[in-house]
C-alpha positions in Angstrom: 1.3 -18.8 37.1 2.1 -15.5 35.5 5.0 -14.6 33.3 7.6 -12.2 34.7 6.6 -8.6 34.0 9.3 -8.0 31.4 8.3 -11.1 29.5 4.6 -10.3 29.6 5.4 -6.8 28.4 7.3 -8.3 25.4 4.4 -10.6 24.6 2.0 -7.6 24.7 4.3 -5.7 22.3 4.5 -8.6 19.8 0.7 -8.7 19.8 0.6 -5.2 18.4 1.7 -6.6 15.0 -1.1 -7.6 12.6 -1.9 -11.3 12.6 -0.1 -12.1 15.8 -2.3 -13.5 18.5 -1.4 -14.4 22.1 0.0 -17.9 21.3 2.3 -16.6 18.5 3.4 -13.6 20.6 4.3 -16.0 23.5 6.3 -18.1 21.1 8.2 -15.1 19.7 8.9 -13.8 23.2 10.2 -17.2 24.4 12.4 -17.5 21.3 13.7 -14.0 21.9 14.6 -14.7 25.5 15.8 -18.3 25.1 17.4 -18.5 21.7 18.7 -15.1 20.6 21.9 -13.6 21.9 22.0 -10.2 23.5 23.9 -8.8 20.5 21.2 -10.2 18.0 18.4 -8.6 20.1 20.3 -5.3 20.3 20.8 -5.4 16.5 17.1 -6.2 16.0 16.1 -3.3 18.3 18.4 -0.9 16.5 17.0 -2.0 13.1 13.5 -1.2 14.3 14.6 2.2 15.5 16.4 2.9 12.3 13.4 1.9 10.1 11.1 4.1 12.2 13.4 7.1 12.2 14.8 6.9 8.6 11.9 5.7 6.5 9.6 8.6 5.4 7.2 9.4 2.6 8.7 10.6 -0.7 7.9 14.3 -1.0 6.6 13.8 -4.5 4.6 10.5 -4.4 4.3 9.5 -0.8 6.1 6.1 -1.3 8.4 4.8 1.5 12.0 5.9 1.1 15.0 6.8 3.1 15.8 9.7 0.8 14.0 12.9 0.2 12.7 11.7 -3.2 12.2 8.0 -3.8 14.2 6.1 -6.4 11.1 5.7 -8.7 10.4 9.4 -8.8 14.1 10.2 -9.3 14.4 7.7 -12.3 14.2 9.7 -15.5 13.9 6.5 -17.5 10.4 6.0 -16.3 7.3 7.2 -18.2 6.3 10.4 -16.4 3.1 10.8 -18.4 1.5 7.9 -16.5 0.8 7.8 -12.7 -0.7 4.8 -11.0 -2.6 5.6 -7.8 -2.3 3.0 -5.0 -3.4 2.8 -1.4 -0.1 1.9 0.2 3.6 1.5 -0.4 3.1 -2.3 -0.2 1.1 -2.0 -3.4 4.0 -0.3 -5.1 6.4 -3.0 -4.1 4.0 -5.7 -5.3 3.5 -4.0 -8.7 7.2 -3.3 -9.1 7.9 -7.1 -8.6 5.8 -7.8 -11.6 8.0 -5.6 -13.8 5.0 -4.6 -16.0 4.6 -0.9 -15.1 7.2 1.6 -16.0 5.4 4.8 -15.1 5.2 6.7 -11.8 3.1 6.2 -8.6 1.1 8.1 -6.1 0.5 6.6 -2.7 -2.7 7.6 -0.9 -1.9 6.0 2.4 -5.4 4.6 2.7 -8.8 4.8 1.1 -11.9 6.8 1.7 -13.9 5.4 4.6 -16.4 8.0 6.1 -17.5 5.4 8.7 -13.9 5.4 10.1 -13.5 9.2 9.7 -11.3 9.0 6.6 -12.2 11.6 4.1 -10.3 13.2 1.2 -8.3 15.4 3.6 -6.9 12.4 5.5 -5.5 10.9 2.2 -2.4 12.0 0.3 -4.5 13.8 -2.3 -3.3 17.4 -2.1 0.1 16.5 -3.4 -1.6 14.6 -6.3 -3.6 17.6 -7.4 -0.3 19.6 -7.2 1.5 17.1 -9.3 -1.3 17.2 -11.9 -0.9 21.0 -12.2 2.9 21.0 -12.4 3.7 17.8 -14.4 2.9 16.6 -17.9 0.7 13.8 -16.8 -1.6 12.3 -19.5 -3.0 9.2 -17.7 -4.0 8.4 -14.2 -4.3 4.7 -13.5 -6.4 4.0 -10.4 -5.2 0.8 -8.7 -7.1 1.0 -5.4 -8.5 -2.3 -4.0 -11.8 -3.8 -5.1 -13.4 -3.1 -1.7 -16.2 -0.7 -1.0 -13.6 1.8 0.3 -11.3 1.3 -2.7 -14.2 1.8 -5.2 -15.4 4.9 -3.4 -11.8 6.3 -3.6 -11.6 5.5 -7.3 -15.0 7.2 -8.0 -14.0 10.3 -6.0 -10.7 10.7 -8.0 -12.5 10.1 -11.3 -15.2 12.7 -10.4 -12.5 15.3 -9.5 -10.7 14.8 -12.8 -13.7 14.4 -15.0 -13.4 17.9 -16.5 -9.6 17.7 -17.2 -7.7 16.4 -20.3 -6.2 13.6 -18.2 -7.3 10.1 -19.2 -8.5 8.2 -16.0 -8.3 4.4 -16.2 -8.9 1.7 -13.7 -7.0 -1.6 -13.4 -8.9 -4.6 -14.4 -10.1 -7.2 -11.9 -11.3 -10.7 -12.5 -10.6 -14.4 -12.1 -7.0 -15.2 -11.2 -4.9 -17.1 -13.7 -4.9 -20.8 -13.0 -8.0 -20.9 -10.8 -11.4 -22.5 -11.4 -14.6 -20.5 -11.8 -16.3 -22.6 -9.1 -14.0 -21.1 -6.5 -14.4 -17.5 -7.5 -16.6 -15.3 -5.3 -19.5 -13.2 -6.7 -17.6 -9.9 -6.8 -14.7 -11.5 -8.6 -17.0 -12.9 -11.2 -18.9 -9.6 -11.6 -15.6 -7.8 -12.2 -14.3 -10.5 -14.6 -17.5 -10.1 -16.7 -17.4 -6.3 -16.5 -13.7 -6.2 -17.5 -14.0 -8.6 -20.4 -12.2 -7.7 -23.7 -12.4 -8.8 -27.3 -10.7 -12.2 -27.8 
């Protein structure tokens, strides 16, 4: 027996979210229809529309904001001489939760992946080069992921900046705190050894 069309359509929409398969989508759809009030669903729908229409990239760094310039770029207490380059706004939120970095950010909105048609022009790099010309930036900290794409992106940025006075650094990778070496994969161990420091 098939679901009514409107319910099936809702299931299909839920499945568009990452990590949500058919079973989970069915559960969400059934919960929406059976448990949520019409007012709650309307509020949820309006919240989705608001997020989609009001959230945009910061004109300076590309981070998610509902303002023209994000709160981080607008904060004059932050160290404007250091800019950390990340792949997504999610990375910014993660780093900010740690409370360890007080500089600025630049969000690329992806990583180089020629096989998927993502080259330098598809990333938020033009605004980075403009920032480097117009701001007193002394250090670029590359915090792209430790994937093939992330490494390629890091190398590309380093190559572009190699003849400038800007210090280019890369965040360290290695064995997570509290974990055993026996559970670390090969790449993690390689990075841990490469990024060793004097003890």
